[in-house]
DRENDRENSE-246489 format. One record per residue (C-alpha): residue in three letters; x, y, z; chain. Coordinates in Angstrom, 3 decimals, m for minus. Each point is the difference from the previous one (the first is absolute). Layout:
N
node residu:ALA; u:X; v:Y; w:Z; chaine:A
...
//
This chain:
50
node residu:MET; u:63.679; v:130.613; w:80.576; chaine:A
node residu:GLN; u:m1.566; v:3.213; w:1.422; chaine:A
node residu:TRP; u:m3.377; v:m1.263; w:m1.601; chaine:A
node residu:LEU; u:0.024; v:m2.377; w:3.070; chaine:A
node residu:ALA; u:0.099; v:2.789; w:2.589; chaine:A
node residu:PRO; u:m3.738; v:0.572; w:0.537; chaine:A
node residu:GLN; u:m0.561; v:m3.711; w:0.544; chaine:A
node residu:SER; u:2.917; v:m0.248; w:2.307; chaine:A
node residu:ARG; u:m1.135; v:2.967; w:2.103; chaine:A
node residu:PHE; u:m3.491; v:m1.339; w:0.212; chaine:A
node residu:ILE; u:0.976; v:m3.552; w:1.109; chaine:A
node residu:LEU; u:2.626; v:1.553; w:2.405; chaine:A
node residu:LYS; u:m2.323; v:2.442; w:1.612; chaine:A
node residu:THR; u:m2.978; v:m2.434; w:0.123; chaine:A
node residu:PHE; u:1.291; v:m3.384; w:1.113; chaine:A
node residu:PHE; u:3.250; v:0.856; w:1.756; chaine:A
node residu:LYS; u:m0.709; v:3.676; w:1.461; chaine:A
node residu:ARG; u:3.218; v:1.367; w:m1.747; chaine:A
node residu:ASN; u:0.760; v:2.985; w:m1.985; chaine:A
node residu:TYR; u:1.576; v:m0.497; w:m3.305; chaine:A
node residu:ASP; u:0.948; v:3.479; w:m0.408; chaine:A
node residu:VAL; u:2.727; v:m0.090; w:2.835; chaine:A
node residu:LEU; u:1.747; v:m2.988; w:m1.496; chaine:A
node residu:SER; u:3.374; v:0.599; w:m1.578; chaine:A
node residu:SER; u:0.240; v:m0.364; w:m3.648; chaine:A
node residu:ASN; u:1.367; v:m3.301; w:0.384; chaine:A
node residu:GLY; u:m2.872; v:m1.057; w:2.280; chaine:A
node residu:GLN; u:m2.443; v:1.271; w:m2.379; chaine:A
node residu:THR; u:1.630; v:m2.045; w:m2.717; chaine:A
node residu:MET; u:m0.085; v:m3.006; w:2.080; chaine:A
node residu:VAL; u:m3.727; v:0.330; w:0.741; chaine:A
node residu:ASN; u:m0.928; v:0.552; w:m3.573; chaine:A
node residu:ARG; u:1.958; v:m3.095; w:m1.181; chaine:A
node residu:MET; u:m1.728; v:m1.990; w:2.815; chaine:A
node residu:MET; u:m3.404; v:1.430; w:m1.264; chaine:A
node residu:LEU; u:0.973; v:m1.067; w:m3.604; chaine:A
node residu:GLY; u:0.801; v:m3.603; w:1.100; chaine:A
node residu:VAL; u:m3.211; v:m0.241; w:1.952; chaine:A
node residu:ASP; u:m1.945; v:1.167; w:m2.906; chaine:A
node residu:ILE; u:1.623; v:m2.510; w:m2.250; chaine:A
node residu:ALA; u:m0.337; v:m2.740; w:2.285; chaine:A
node residu:ALA; u:m3.733; v:0.759; w:0.297; chaine:A
node residu:LEU; u:m0.427; v:0.010; w:m3.853; chaine:A
node residu:ILE; u:1.610; v:m3.383; w:m0.072; chaine:A
node residu:ALA; u:m2.204; v:m1.350; w:2.809; chaine:A
node residu:LEU; u:m2.978; v:1.406; w:m1.777; chaine:A
node residu:PHE; u:0.781; v:m1.331; w:m3.444; chaine:A
node residu:SER; u:1.099; v:m3.506; w:1.320; chaine:A
node residu:TRP; u:m3.301; v:m0.178; w:1.778; chaine:A
node residu:LEU; u:m2.023; v:0.658; w:m3.190; chaine:A
//
């Protein structure tokens, strides 16, 4: 799930003013999973709208 790290880092820094790199490995994994969930929800919403 490390391929989601750049997106997670950007979202945390831009919207929440937090630093992704200081999180523990469990914290980084949790944030990556949340980003994956948000991405999937956005795709479902997009395709249901079409």
